[in-house]
C-alpha positions in Angstrom: -24.5 13.4 -14.9 -21.5 13.2 -17.1 -20.2 16.7 -16.6 -20.9 16.2 -12.7 -18.9 12.9 -12.5 -16.2 14.5 -14.6 -15.8 17.1 -12.6 -15.4 14.9 -9.6 -13.2 12.6 -11.1 -10.7 15.6 -12.0 -10.8 17.0 -8.4 -9.5 14.4 -5.8 -10.9 16.8 -2.8 -14.6 15.7 -4.2 -14.0 12.1 -4.2 -11.8 12.1 -1.1 -9.0 10.1 -3.1 -5.3 10.9 -2.2 -4.8 11.2 -5.9 -3.6 14.0 -8.3 -6.8 13.8 -10.1 -7.8 12.3 -13.4 -7.4 13.7 -17.3 -10.8 13.6 -18.1 -12.5 14.2 -21.4 -16.6 14.7 -21.9 -18.2 13.6 -25.1 -21.7 13.7 -25.4 -24.9 13.9 -28.1 -25.1 10.3 -28.9 -28.3 8.6 -30.6 -30.0 8.4 -33.7 -29.5 11.7 -35.9 -26.6 12.4 -33.6 -23.1 11.4 -33.4 -22.3 7.6 -33.7 -21.5 6.1 -30.4 -19.5 3.0 -32.2 -17.3 5.4 -33.9 -16.3 7.3 -30.7 -15.9 4.1 -29.0 -13.3 2.8 -31.7 -11.3 6.3 -31.3 -11.0 6.3 -27.9 -10.5 2.5 -27.0 -6.9 2.6 -27.9 -6.1 6.0 -26.6 -7.8 5.4 -23.2 -7.1 3.6 -19.8 -10.9 3.8 -19.0 -14.0 4.7 -20.5 -17.1 5.6 -18.5 -20.4 5.1 -20.3 -23.6 7.2 -18.8 -26.5 5.6 -19.9 -27.6 1.8 -20.1 -25.1 -0.9 -19.7 -26.5 -2.9 -22.6 -25.9 0.3 -24.9 -22.2 0.2 -23.5 -21.8 -3.5 -24.2 -23.0 -3.4 -27.8 -20.3 -0.4 -28.1 -17.3 -2.0 -26.9 -17.9 -5.4 -28.2 -16.1 -5.4 -31.3 -12.8 -4.2 -29.6 -12.7 -6.6 -26.5 -9.4 -8.6 -26.6 -7.6 -9.3 -23.9 -7.7 -8.4 -20.0 -4.5 -7.5 -20.3 -4.7 -4.6 -22.8 -8.4 -3.8 -22.8 -9.3 -0.6 -20.9 -11.4 -0.5 -17.9 -15.2 -0.1 -18.9 -17.9 1.2 -16.2 -21.4 2.2 -17.0 -23.4 4.4 -14.8 -27.1 5.1 -15.2 -28.5 8.5 -16.0 -30.0 9.2 -12.4 -26.7 8.3 -11.0 -27.8 5.6 -8.9 -25.7 2.3 -10.0 -21.9 2.3 -11.3 -21.3 -1.1 -12.7 -17.7 -2.2 -14.1 -18.2 -4.0 -17.1 -14.4 -4.8 -18.3 -11.2 -5.2 -16.9 -12.3 -5.5 -13.1 -9.0 -6.4 -11.8 -6.0 -5.6 -14.3 -7.8 -2.5 -15.6 -9.1 -1.2 -12.2 -12.6 -0.8 -13.4 -13.8 -2.3 -10.3 -12.0 0.7 -8.3 -12.9 3.3 -11.0 -16.9 1.9 -10.6 -16.1 2.7 -6.9 -14.3 6.0 -7.2 -17.5 7.0 -9.7 -20.0 6.0 -7.0 -18.2 8.0 -4.4 -18.1 11.0 -7.0 -21.9 10.6 -8.0 -23.5 9.3 -4.8 -24.3 5.9 -6.4 -24.0 2.1 -5.4 -21.1 0.4 -7.1 -22.2 -3.1 -8.5 -19.3 -5.3 -8.1 -19.8 -8.7 -9.5 -16.2 -10.1 -9.5 -16.3 -13.4 -7.2 -12.8 -12.5 -5.2 -14.4 -9.1 -4.6 -17.8 -10.4 -3.5 -16.7 -12.9 -1.1 -13.6 -11.1 0.1 -11.0 -13.2 -1.1 -7.5 -11.8 -2.0 -6.8 -11.1 -5.9 -3.6 -11.7 -7.3 -3.9 -9.5 -10.3 -5.3 -6.8 -8.4 -2.3 -7.1 -5.8 0.1 -7.0 -8.8 -1.8 -3.8 -10.5 -1.5 -1.8 -7.3 2.1 -2.8 -6.3 3.0 -2.0 -10.2 4.1 -5.2 -11.3 2.6 -6.6 -14.7 1.6 -10.3 -14.6 3.6 -12.1 -17.1 1.1 -15.1 -17.7 -2.3 -13.7 -17.0 -4.1 -16.8 -18.5 -2.9 -18.6 -15.2 -4.7 -16.0 -12.9 -8.1 -17.9 -12.7 -6.3 -21.0 -11.3 -5.0 -19.2 -8.5 -8.3 -17.2 -8.0 -10.0 -20.6 -8.2 -8.1 -22.4 -5.6 -8.5 -19.6 -3.0 -12.0 -19.2 -3.9 -12.5 -23.1 -3.2 -10.9 -22.6 0.4 -7.6 -23.8 -0.6 -4.2 -21.9 -0.1 -1.5 -20.7 -2.4 2.3 -20.4 -2.0 4.0 -16.8 -3.3 7.7 -16.7 -3.5 9.7 -13.7 -4.4 13.3 -12.8 -4.8 12.5 -9.4 -3.8 11.9 -8.1 -0.1 8.2 -8.7 1.0 6.8 -6.4 3.3 3.8 -6.9 5.6 1.9 -10.0 6.4 0.5 -12.1 3.7 -3.1 -12.0 3.3 -5.4 -15.0 4.3 -4.8 -18.3 2.0 -1.5 -17.0 0.9 1.6 -18.7 2.7 5.2 -17.2 1.8 7.5 -20.0 0.2 11.5 -20.4 0.3 11.4 -22.7 -2.6 10.5 -21.0 -6.0 10.0 -24.4 -7.7 6.9 -25.1 -5.4 5.3 -21.8 -5.5 2.1 -21.0 -7.4 2.9 -17.0 -7.3 6.3 -15.7 -8.1 7.8 -12.4 -8.4 10.7 -12.2 -10.5 13.6 -9.7 -10.1 14.7 -7.5 -13.2 16.6 -9.5 -15.4 18.6 -6.5 -17.4 19.6 -3.1 -16.9 16.5 -1.7 -17.9 14.1 -4.2 -16.9 11.8 -4.5 -13.9 9.8 -7.2 -12.1 7.0 -8.8 -12.9 4.7 -11.4 -11.3 4.5 -14.9 -12.6 1.3 -16.9 -11.4 0.4 -20.8 -11.2 2.4 -23.2 -12.7 6.1 -21.7 -12.8 8.9 -22.6 -14.8 11.7 -21.0 -13.3 12.2 -18.5 -15.8 12.6 -14.8 -15.2 10.5 -12.7 -17.3 11.3 -9.1 -17.1 9.0 -6.4 -17.4 7.8 -3.2 -15.5 10.3 -0.7 -13.7 13.5 -1.1 -12.6 14.0 -2.2 -9.0 10.6 -1.5 -8.1 9.9 -3.0 -4.5 7.4 -5.8 -4.3 5.2 -6.0 -1.4 2.4 -8.4 -0.2 1.0 -4.7 0.8 1.7 -3.1 -2.4 1.6 0.6 -2.9 -1.4 1.9 -4.8 -0.3 2.4 -8.5 -1.6 5.1 -10.5 -4.8 5.5 -11.9 -5.8 5.7 -15.5 -4.5 8.9 -16.8 -7.5 9.9 -19.3 -11.4 8.7 -18.9 -13.4 9.6 -21.5 -16.7 9.8 -20.4 -19.5 9.2 -22.8 -23.6 9.4 -22.2 -24.7 7.2 -24.8 
């Protein structure tokens, strides 16, 4: 299963993705009397954009537990069972791209992606997923849940951008002309080598620089690069 999934992820033709493919490394042979999965996880955690565990989700959870710190920096973590029936994102579903990775893995393995994040299962726009796909970092990720909670409760949010916005806004999102009244602010670059960031919920009017210089923002953002290195581990 690990080898088959790795080959599929490395070959965009097999996944049907318009993507140059993934840089995937495969490690195997964990368990009693074999290599230490905890040591492997510690080694690959900081060096990888995503970790894919082949085996029980509980084993993956115990392996990653000591390293989980922040949705901003944690890698995407996905578990797929040995029979290749279900692909489950366990960590960093939106900002890290685990939900998207689980869907890609599911297509590659013929599995069912098990997505549990509220915005996804209810078809509600997620500001953090949009920001990642548009190539814009979220400068205050702790506020994401307030925007999502309002949309999930049937409310509306206002988005203001100092940069051009293309496309129609998603359901529940209004384009604001007043930055001070916006729930989501897309800030322009503030320095010669600094790009744009997204600031959500309670805005302060402060321009928070980050990202690539001059990268355009759109309500329909261009898909960003997928994780470049995805170690695959059969626990």
